[in-house]
LODO-438758 format. One line per 10 residues: number of its first residue (from 1); their letters; for each residue x, y, z of C-alpha. Coordinates in steps of 0.25 Angstrom, whole numbers. Layout:
N
NUM> A> X/Y/Z  ...
REM end
This chain:
435
1> MGPLRSLRVV> 118/63/45  112/76/49  106/78/63  92/75/67  85/83/78  79/72/86  65/74/92  58/62/100  44/65/102  38/61/115
11> AGGPVAPQAA> 24/66/118  17/61/130  9/73/134  -6/73/134  -13/76/122  -19/90/121  -34/92/118  -30/96/104  -21/87/96  -6/91/97
21> LLASYLGRIG> 4/91/86  19/90/86  28/91/74  43/92/74  55/92/64  64/82/68  77/84/60  85/78/48  94/66/44  104/65/33
31> GYVAAAQSRV> 102/76/23  88/80/26  79/69/32  71/76/42  59/72/51  46/78/55  37/73/66  23/77/69  12/71/77  -2/74/83
41> INAGKSRHNE> -8/69/96  -23/67/94  -30/72/106  -40/62/112  -33/49/108  -23/48/120  -18/57/131  -3/55/127  3/54/113  5/40/109
51> DQACCEVVYV> 14/43/97  28/45/99  40/49/90  55/48/90  66/54/81  80/51/84  94/51/78  101/38/83  116/35/83  120/20/84
61> EGRRSVSGAP> 133/16/89  138/2/85  139/-8/96  151/-14/90  160/-13/77  159/-23/66  172/-30/71  165/-32/85  175/-22/92  170/-12/102
71> REPSRGQGLC> 165/1/95  172/14/99  161/24/101  161/32/88  149/39/83  154/38/68  153/23/69  138/23/72  125/24/65  114/35/66
81> FYYWGLFDGH> 100/32/63  88/42/62  75/37/69  60/41/69  50/34/77  34/35/78  28/27/90  13/26/90  9/22/104  -4/15/109
91> AGGGAAEMAS> -9/12/123  0/24/127  12/31/122  22/24/131  27/14/121  28/25/110  36/34/119  46/23/123  48/18/109  50/33/104
101> RLLHRHIREQ> 62/34/115  68/20/113  66/13/100  77/20/92  87/16/103  83/2/101  86/4/86  99/10/89  103/-2/98  99/-12/87
111> LKDLVEILQD> 108/-4/77  120/-4/86  126/-18/81  123/-13/66  131/0/66  143/-5/58  135/-16/51  126/-5/45  138/3/41  145/-8/34
121> PSPPPLCLPS> 140/-11/20  143/-26/21  132/-36/25  129/-37/39  136/-47/47  129/-60/51  133/-60/65  138/-49/75  149/-53/85  145/-57/99
131> TPGAPISSDS> 157/-51/106  165/-38/103  177/-41/94  171/-53/87  171/-51/71  157/-50/64  156/-61/54  145/-62/43  150/-76/39  139/-86/42
141> SHLVGPQSCW> 146/-98/35  148/-105/48  133/-105/50  130/-113/38  135/-127/34  139/-131/20  126/-139/18  117/-128/24  104/-125/17  106/-110/23
151> SSQKEVTHES> 107/-100/12  118/-89/13  117/-78/23  105/-69/22  108/-55/17  106/-45/29  105/-30/25  109/-19/34  95/-14/32  89/-26/38
161> LVVGAIENAF> 99/-24/50  93/-11/53  78/-16/51  82/-27/61  87/-17/71  74/-9/71  66/-21/72  74/-26/84  73/-12/90  58/-12/90
171> QLMDEQMARE> 58/-26/97  67/-21/108  59/-8/110  46/-17/111  54/-26/121  58/-14/129  44/-9/130  40/-22/135  50/-22/146  48/-7/150
181> RRGHQVEGGC> 33/-6/148  30/-5/163  41/4/168  39/14/157  24/12/156  25/8/141  11/1/141  7/3/126  14/1/113  17/9/100
191> CALVVVYLLG> 18/8/85  32/12/81  37/18/67  52/20/66  61/26/56  76/23/56  85/30/46  98/23/45  109/23/34  100/29/24
201> KVYVANAGDS> 88/20/26  75/22/33  69/11/41  55/12/45  50/3/56  36/1/59  28/-6/70  14/-2/71  4/6/63  12/19/61
211> RAIIVRNGEI> 17/21/46  28/27/38  29/31/23  39/37/14  34/48/4  44/49/-7  41/57/-19  27/55/-17  28/40/-16  23/33/-3
221> IPMSREFTPE> 33/22/3  27/15/15  37/13/25  29/5/35  15/-2/37  6/-3/48  5/-15/58  -9/-17/62  -18/-29/65  -22/-29/51
231> TERQRLQLLG> -8/-28/44  -2/-39/54  -15/-48/55  -7/-60/50  5/-59/59  -5/-57/71  -13/-69/67  -1/-78/65  4/-75/79  -10/-78/85
241> FLKPELLGGE> -10/-91/77  4/-95/81  2/-91/96  -13/-92/99  -10/-90/114  -8/-75/111  -23/-75/107  -27/-79/121  -39/-87/116  -45/-73/114
251> FTHLEFPRRV> -42/-70/99  -41/-78/86  -30/-76/76  -39/-77/64  -46/-65/58  -60/-64/53  -67/-53/46  -75/-50/59  -77/-56/73  -82/-70/73
261> QPKELGQRML> -96/-72/80  -100/-84/88  -112/-87/79  -102/-89/67  -95/-101/73  -95/-112/62  -96/-102/51  -85/-99/41  -80/-85/42  -68/-77/34
271> YRDQNMTGWA> -55/-78/42  -40/-76/40  -28/-81/48  -13/-77/49  -10/-84/35  -21/-77/27  -23/-64/20  -36/-68/14  -48/-73/21  -55/-87/22
281> YKKIELEDLR> -66/-94/29  -66/-102/41  -76/-109/51  -77/-101/63  -73/-108/76  -74/-104/91  -60/-98/91  -63/-89/80  -73/-82/89  -61/-76/96
291> FPLVCGEGKK> -57/-61/94  -48/-60/82  -33/-56/84  -34/-45/74  -47/-38/73  -53/-25/66  -47/-18/54  -40/-6/50  -37/3/62  -46/-5/71
301> ARVMATIGVT> -39/-18/69  -33/-24/82  -25/-35/87  -32/-42/98  -43/-31/98  -33/-22/104  -22/-15/96  -21/-10/82  -6/-11/79  2/-24/78
311> RGLGDHNLKV> 16/-19/79  23/-9/89  30/-8/102  25/-10/116  11/-15/119  17/-26/128  5/-24/138  -6/-24/128  -17/-34/131  -30/-37/124
321> CSSTLPIKPF> -41/-29/130  -47/-36/143  -37/-47/141  -23/-51/145  -19/-55/131  -7/-48/126  -7/-42/112  8/-39/111  12/-53/105  4/-48/93
331> LSCFPEVRVY> 11/-35/92  25/-34/85  35/-24/89  43/-27/76  42/-16/65  42/-17/50  54/-9/45  55/-4/31  67/3/25  69/14/16
341> DLTQYEHCPD> 82/17/9  84/32/8  96/31/0  88/24/-12  80/36/-15  81/51/-17  72/59/-8  66/73/-9  62/82/3  48/77/1
351> DVLVLGTDGL> 51/62/4  47/59/18  45/47/27  32/49/35  30/41/48  16/41/55  9/35/66  -5/29/63  -11/42/67  -6/47/53
361> WDVTSDCEVA> -9/35/45  -23/32/50  -28/44/43  -18/47/32  -14/38/20  0/37/14  -4/45/2  -10/56/11  3/57/18  11/58/5
371> TTVDKVLSAY> 2/69/1  4/77/13  19/75/12  19/81/-2  9/92/2  17/97/14  31/95/10  28/102/-4  24/115/4  38/116/10
381> EPNDPSRYTA> 52/118/5  60/105/4  71/110/14  61/114/24  61/104/36  48/109/41  41/103/30  42/89/36  36/94/49  25/100/42
391> LAQALVLGAR> 23/87/35  22/79/48  12/89/53  4/88/41  3/73/42  -1/73/56  -11/84/56  -17/78/43  -19/65/50  -25/72/63
401> GTPRDRGWRL> -35/80/55  -42/93/59  -52/95/70  -67/95/66  -80/93/72  -79/78/72  -64/77/76  -51/78/69  -54/76/54  -45/74/41
411> PNNKLGSGDD> -48/83/28  -57/71/23  -65/72/36  -60/59/41  -56/58/56  -41/62/58  -32/53/65  -35/51/80  -22/45/83  -9/51/87
421> ISVFVIPLGG> -1/55/74  14/56/73  22/58/60  36/58/56  40/64/42  55/60/38  60/67/25  68/58/17  75/68/8  77/83/7
431> PGSYS> 86/94/2  98/87/8  96/75/0  98/83/-13  109/92/-9
REM end
């Protein structure tokens, strides 16, 4: 693989009176997969930028050989993965900055046991040895009696091992934030959108409301989905139903079309619980007067009337306003990981993976992003690497809008994004793919 010039963006300075813009060309992997990053800090929202970004080339040296013998240090025996991360902070930029520095290291640690397994085409072993020198065996016959109703061993793919490593890394990052939040002043939290390119496959891990799409030959391929109180309503309600003590007697896990009024006691109102996607009627009882666990809709939807995202890192100190009731039990640190196999398709220089924080997606649709991709890239020669930086800039500036009498406006006169906006553009093909 070719070298990738790494740039980790750490912007903690105060926001200028006018929105500041940063765009950088980050490098290339393989024949011609590059990355461009652009972001804007919208003045007036916060003193410091709460969006952070990271781009790294990470080498993984195996912890042991397949035989269990101690490994001689040899760079040729390891794996290399390419990493991009966007971290959208809230309640401060501390969690986002910490995740941008450390999450890829946790992924590397989780992959250490997998180096030779991933390079071996045979199925992954069932167990790893507990002591050096012990052989690895995938034979599970000693675990199953002759009359057992157990089926044969489940098929585990190499791909699923990488997904598991990424999931574990997110959890370990969250646990580290919990341990170190006081000493390092990590009081807030962050959404995390991460891309790992390893052995010909792209792994997109998302925990929060940032999103990623692939634009391939004009086709839009979603690579993530948003995790909000609306999209995860049933998971939140189920937890509130199973552990009512987490609601503190202040909230109800049921959802109603609107807040129930005391005068409506005894009447029948539409509701739904953790099992329902539709609606039904129930008789209103006293406990239904409590505030709903999930309230509002769209960008105004909130968990416990406090936070608008349901997955991410940090938020260990987050409490319900004017209460000691913690919200963290309802917030998951686990990402959803989607996989795209680059080897299964031929890609042209205009095929790209676009990552963006919610500052982009709040005002820009997938189709509008795809239109911008076509418009900007077609104005440049296919072998011009600056075309991707120009695309990232166009996406960010398009979402921010232009200053007018009544604030920053889009071409349709709607308000531009009032949030920090960060975008990665990662080309999936190029001239090197066709040489």
